[in-house]
C-alpha positions in Angstrom: 71.3 102.6 46.5 69.8 99.6 48.4 71.0 96.0 48.3 68.3 93.6 49.2 67.4 89.9 48.9 64.4 90.5 46.7 63.7 90.5 43.0 62.9 88.1 40.2 59.4 87.7 41.5 58.5 86.3 38.2 60.2 83.0 39.0 58.2 80.2 40.6 55.0 82.2 41.0 52.2 80.6 42.9 51.6 78.6 46.1 54.0 75.8 45.3 54.2 73.5 48.3 52.3 76.1 50.3 51.3 73.8 53.1 54.6 71.9 53.3 57.3 72.5 55.8 60.1 70.9 53.8 61.1 74.1 51.8 62.4 75.8 54.9 64.5 72.8 55.8 65.9 72.6 52.3 66.6 76.3 52.3 68.8 76.0 55.4 70.8 73.1 54.0 70.8 74.3 50.4 73.9 76.6 50.6 76.0 73.7 51.9 74.6 71.3 49.3 75.3 73.8 46.6 78.9 74.3 47.7 79.5 70.6 47.8 78.1 70.0 44.3 80.0 73.0 42.9 83.3 71.8 44.4 82.9 68.1 43.5 81.3 68.4 40.1 81.9 72.0 39.0 78.1 72.4 38.6 76.1 75.4 39.7 72.9 74.0 41.1 71.4 77.4 41.8 71.6 78.6 38.3 70.3 75.3 37.0 67.2 75.4 39.2 66.6 78.9 38.3 66.8 78.2 34.6 64.4 75.3 34.9 61.9 77.3 37.0 61.7 80.4 34.9 58.2 81.5 33.9 58.8 81.0 30.2 59.9 77.4 30.8 57.4 74.6 31.2 58.0 73.8 34.9 57.7 77.5 35.7 54.4 77.7 33.8 53.1 74.6 35.6 53.8 76.2 39.0 52.1 79.5 38.1 48.9 78.7 40.0 50.5 79.1 43.4 52.1 82.1 45.2 53.2 81.2 48.7 56.5 79.6 47.6 57.6 82.7 45.6 58.9 84.6 48.7 60.8 81.4 49.7 62.4 81.2 46.3 63.2 84.9 46.2 64.8 84.8 49.6 67.1 81.8 49.0 67.7 81.7 45.2 68.0 85.3 44.0 69.7 88.6 44.8 68.6 92.1 43.8 70.0 95.6 43.8 67.5 98.5 43.9 68.5 101.7 42.2 66.2 104.8 42.5 65.8 106.9 39.4 67.3 109.8 41.3 70.6 107.9 41.6 73.2 108.8 39.0 73.9 105.2 38.4 70.3 104.6 37.2 71.0 105.9 33.7 74.6 104.7 33.7 73.5 101.1 34.2 71.0 101.3 31.4 73.6 102.8 29.0 76.1 100.1 29.9 73.6 97.3 29.4 72.5 98.7 26.0 76.2 99.1 24.9 76.9 95.5 25.9 73.9 94.2 23.9 74.9 96.3 20.8 78.4 94.7 20.8 77.2 91.2 21.4 74.0 91.2 19.5 73.0 87.8 18.1 69.8 89.1 16.4 69.8 92.1 14.1 67.6 94.0 11.7 68.9 95.6 8.5 68.3 99.3 8.0 69.4 102.0 5.5 70.6 105.4 6.6 72.7 108.3 5.4 76.3 108.4 6.8 78.4 111.5 6.7 82.1 111.5 5.7 84.1 112.9 8.6 86.5 114.7 6.2 84.4 116.0 3.3 81.1 116.2 5.2 79.3 114.6 2.2 76.7 111.9 2.9 76.2 108.5 1.3 73.6 105.8 1.7 74.8 102.7 3.7 73.3 99.6 5.1 73.6 98.9 8.8 72.9 95.9 11.0 70.8 97.2 13.8 71.0 95.0 16.9 67.9 93.8 18.7 68.2 95.3 22.1 66.4 93.8 25.2 67.3 96.1 28.0 65.5 93.9 30.4 68.1 91.1 30.3 71.9 90.9 30.1 74.8 88.7 30.9 77.8 89.6 33.2 80.6 87.2 34.2 78.6 84.1 33.3 75.4 85.1 35.0 72.1 86.3 33.6 70.7 89.5 35.0 67.2 91.0 34.7 66.1 94.6 34.9 62.7 95.5 36.2 61.8 99.2 36.0 58.9 99.9 38.4 57.5 102.1 41.1 58.4 101.0 44.6 57.4 103.0 47.7 56.1 105.8 45.5 59.5 106.1 43.9 60.5 105.2 40.3 63.4 102.7 40.6 65.2 99.9 38.8 65.6 96.4 40.2 68.6 94.5 38.9 68.3 90.8 39.8 70.3 87.6 39.3 70.3 84.1 40.7 72.6 83.2 43.5 72.9 82.9 47.2 75.2 84.8 49.7 77.5 87.7 49.0 76.3 90.7 46.8 79.9 91.2 45.5 78.7 90.5 42.0 76.7 93.7 42.1 79.6 95.7 43.4 81.8 94.3 40.6 79.1 95.2 38.1 78.9 98.8 39.3 82.7 99.1 39.1 82.5 98.0 35.5 79.7 100.6 34.9 81.8 103.3 36.3 84.8 102.4 34.2 82.6 102.3 31.1 81.3 105.8 31.9 84.8 107.2 32.4 86.0 105.9 29.1 82.8 107.1 27.3 83.1 110.6 28.8 86.9 111.0 28.4 87.7 114.3 26.7 84.0 115.4 26.8 81.7 117.6 28.9 78.5 115.8 29.9 75.4 118.1 29.8 72.6 117.1 32.1 69.1 118.7 31.8 66.8 118.8 34.8 63.3 117.6 34.1 60.5 116.1 36.1 62.6 116.3 39.2 65.5 114.3 37.8 68.7 114.9 35.9 68.8 113.4 32.4 71.6 113.1 29.8 70.2 112.6 26.3 72.0 111.3 23.2 73.5 114.7 22.5 74.5 115.3 26.1 78.1 114.4 25.6 80.0 117.2 23.9 83.7 117.6 23.1 85.3 119.9 25.7 85.3 123.5 24.5 88.8 125.1 24.6 88.8 128.0 27.0 90.6 130.1 24.4 87.7 129.7 22.0 85.6 132.1 24.2 87.1 135.5 23.8 86.3 137.8 26.8 87.8 141.0 28.0 91.4 140.8 29.1 91.8 139.2 32.5 88.2 137.8 33.0 89.0 134.2 32.1 92.2 134.2 34.2 90.3 135.6 37.2 87.8 132.8 37.1 90.4 130.1 36.6 92.2 131.4 39.7 89.1 131.7 41.8 87.7 128.2 40.9 91.0 126.5 41.4 91.4 128.2 44.8 88.0 127.0 45.8 88.7 123.4 44.7 92.0 123.5 46.8 90.3 125.0 49.9 88.0 122.2 51.1 89.9 121.7 54.3 89.9 125.5 55.0 86.1 125.7 54.6 85.7 122.7 57.0 88.1 124.1 59.6 86.3 127.5 59.8 82.8 126.0 59.6 81.9 127.8 56.3 79.6 126.0 53.9 81.8 124.6 51.1 80.1 126.0 48.0 80.7 128.8 45.5 78.3 130.9 43.5 78.9 133.0 40.4 76.6 135.4 38.5 77.3 136.3 34.9 75.2 139.3 33.7 75.1 141.2 30.4 73.4 141.5 27.1 72.3 138.3 25.2 74.8 136.7 22.8 77.9 137.8 24.7 79.2 134.3 25.5 78.0 133.8 29.1 76.9 130.2 28.7 79.8 129.3 26.3 82.2 130.6 28.9 80.6 128.4 31.6 80.9 125.4 29.4 84.5 126.1 28.6 85.3 126.5 32.3 83.6 123.2 33.1 85.7 121.5 30.4 88.9 123.0 31.8 88.3 121.6 35.3 86.8 118.3 34.0 83.4 119.1 35.3 80.0 118.4 33.9 77.2 120.9 33.5 73.7 120.5 35.0 71.3 123.0 33.3 68.0 123.7 35.1 65.1 125.7 33.7 63.4 127.2 36.7 60.3 128.0 34.6 59.3 124.4 33.8 55.7 123.6 34.8 56.3 120.7 37.2 59.1 122.1 39.2 58.2 122.5 42.9 60.2 123.6 46.0 60.6 120.0 47.1 61.8 118.7 43.7 64.2 121.7 43.3 65.8 120.9 46.6 66.1 117.2 45.7 67.7 118.1 42.4 70.3 120.2 44.0 71.0 117.3 46.3 71.1 114.7 43.6 73.2 116.6 41.1 75.8 114.3 39.5 79.2 114.4 41.1 81.9 116.7 39.6 79.3 119.0 38.1 78.4 122.7 38.1 74.7 123.7 38.3 73.6 126.3 35.8 70.5 128.4 36.2 70.0 130.4 33.0 68.1 133.6 32.7 66.9 133.7 36.3 65.3 137.1 35.8 62.8 135.5 33.4 61.4 133.4 36.3 61.7 135.7 39.4 62.1 139.4 39.4 62.0 140.1 43.1 60.7 138.7 46.4 57.3 140.3 45.8 56.8 137.7 43.0 56.8 134.9 45.5 55.6 132.4 42.9 57.4 131.7 39.6 55.6 132.1 36.3 54.7 128.4 36.5 52.9 129.1 39.7 54.4 126.2 41.7 58.0 127.1 42.6 58.3 129.8 45.2 61.1 132.4 45.6 61.8 131.2 49.1 62.0 127.7 47.7 64.7 128.8 45.3 66.7 130.5 48.1 66.4 127.4 50.3 67.7 125.2 47.5 70.7 127.5 47.0 71.9 127.7 50.6 69.6 125.3 52.6 70.1 121.8 53.9 70.0 120.3 50.4 73.0 122.3 49.2 75.6 119.7 48.3 79.2 120.0 49.7 81.6 121.4 47.1 78.8 122.6 44.8 79.6 125.3 42.2 76.6 127.3 41.1 76.4 129.6 38.0 73.5 131.9 37.3 73.1 134.1 34.2 70.9 137.1 33.5 70.5 139.8 30.9 68.9 142.2 33.4 70.8 142.4 36.7 68.5 145.2 37.9 65.5 142.9 37.9 67.0 140.5 40.5 66.1 140.7 44.1 69.1 141.5 46.3 68.4 138.5 48.5 69.1 136.2 45.5 72.5 137.6 44.8 73.8 138.5 48.2 77.2 137.2 49.3 77.1 133.6 50.3 74.7 132.8 47.5 76.6 134.7 44.8 80.3 135.2 45.6 81.4 136.6 42.3 79.5 138.9 39.9 81.0 139.5 36.5 79.6 141.7 33.7 80.0 140.1 30.2 79.4 142.9 27.8 79.4 143.5 24.0 82.6 143.2 22.1 85.4 145.6 22.9 88.2 146.6 20.5 90.5 144.1 22.1 88.0 141.3 21.8 87.3 142.1 18.1 91.0 142.1 17.3 91.7 138.8 19.1 88.7 137.1 17.4 89.8 138.4 14.0 93.3 136.9 14.5 91.8 133.6 15.7 89.6 133.1 12.6 92.3 134.6 10.2 95.5 133.0 11.4 97.5 134.3 8.4 96.4 137.9 8.7 98.8 140.7 9.1 98.8 143.2 12.0 97.7 145.9 9.6 94.6 143.8 8.5 93.7 143.2 12.2 93.9 146.9 13.0 92.0 147.9 9.9 89.2 145.4 10.8 88.9 146.9 14.3 88.8 150.5 12.9 86.2 149.6 10.3 83.9 148.5 13.0 84.4 151.1 15.7 85.3 154.3 13.7 81.7 154.9 12.8 79.7 158.0 13.7 77.4 155.8 15.9 79.6 153.5 18.0 77.9 150.1 17.5 77.0 147.5 20.1 78.1 144.2 18.6 78.0 140.9 20.4 80.4 138.1 20.1 77.6 136.0 18.6 77.2 138.5 15.8 80.9 138.5 15.1 81.2 134.8 15.0 78.3 134.6 12.5 80.2 137.0 10.3 83.4 134.9 10.4 81.5 131.8 9.7 79.9 133.4 6.6 83.4 134.1 5.2 85.3 131.1 6.5 86.1 130.0 2.9 87.3 133.5 1.8 88.5 135.3 4.9 90.0 138.1 2.8 86.5 139.2 1.7 85.2 139.7 5.2 85.5 143.5 4.9 82.8 143.5 2.3 80.4 141.9 4.7 80.8 144.3 7.6 77.6 146.1 6.7 75.6 143.0 7.8 76.6 143.7 11.4 74.4 146.8 11.4 71.4 145.4 9.8 
């Protein structure tokens, strides 16, 4: 993030007093004049001058024909903070501004929509007042700020500007408020970021309630092993530094589809108050350079998830991904190269371990490999008890035997089982009549 004395170039446009030398003299004396007037009369001269000389006001319009005085005005009468789109605070600031405008909106439109009852789930028509949002302007601590989203130095960025002269403490205070707002908004939730166009984005549905770890039923000991390993990693930063070992950890979950690999990663992230950054390596515009940058710019306190890596690269012979841009070596460099962030936790998933090149999953890139298979007898019993809390031990055993005591031992995923329980959630006692659907 870059603090600079530039911005609000829309104010006093043109060559106002271009040939005169008095502006520089006034500029030198102005801070002292302003302090005296503010102390003596409690009047902010800077903000008054700025308000008068805005483009949309008559004096500003009258001065539009000149341009040389604009740099002078920008230098002495405005302050700006520049936030690149790759910075995590870029989207945070926009969300914060929109939230403030929604709460304090003075102009609204009326709109009808269906609203769901949180208890019954039924919907009813209701009338809402929809605030008019102008994300380009907002007020903070008595000052008006303006946002200008533009391309500067070939980089998408946002300029947040306000009137004033001297310290940029107001921007620091603003960013502190933005961070507090974000923490409150994300409390009890796991934020899901998706990588696209070289940046991380969190959409409207990107904040999800933390998934309880016990809701993902894996083989005995698997969850406990991961909890212990990740906690040990988080507690060992000093050890990694002392021995000169890159402070990062990589995990590979492999097994058939629908066995709970991604759900388990989400539950682990929630347990450790981490967010999840999901990246599809097959997207068309992903290059070696942008992948490196995304690894470096991943939001803090996040795990990076590369799903179905076998679908993009099988082995080193396939140097280019199916999008024809990202290279296999580019992926390796992003995982363990200079762009690898300190303390990074990386998860990869695959349904076909045998398709992956050994270079991709060697120690140092992947430290822990774990097979997540189809449901075992223990998993089926624990899932039955979870969805049927009032069941007897006899019912649980009978359910397990009804599934596994078949001539052909079935391969049933946790996703299939969950679908069965959802179908009979109103009448759990009738679930035995629906077992045949598992083999269709």
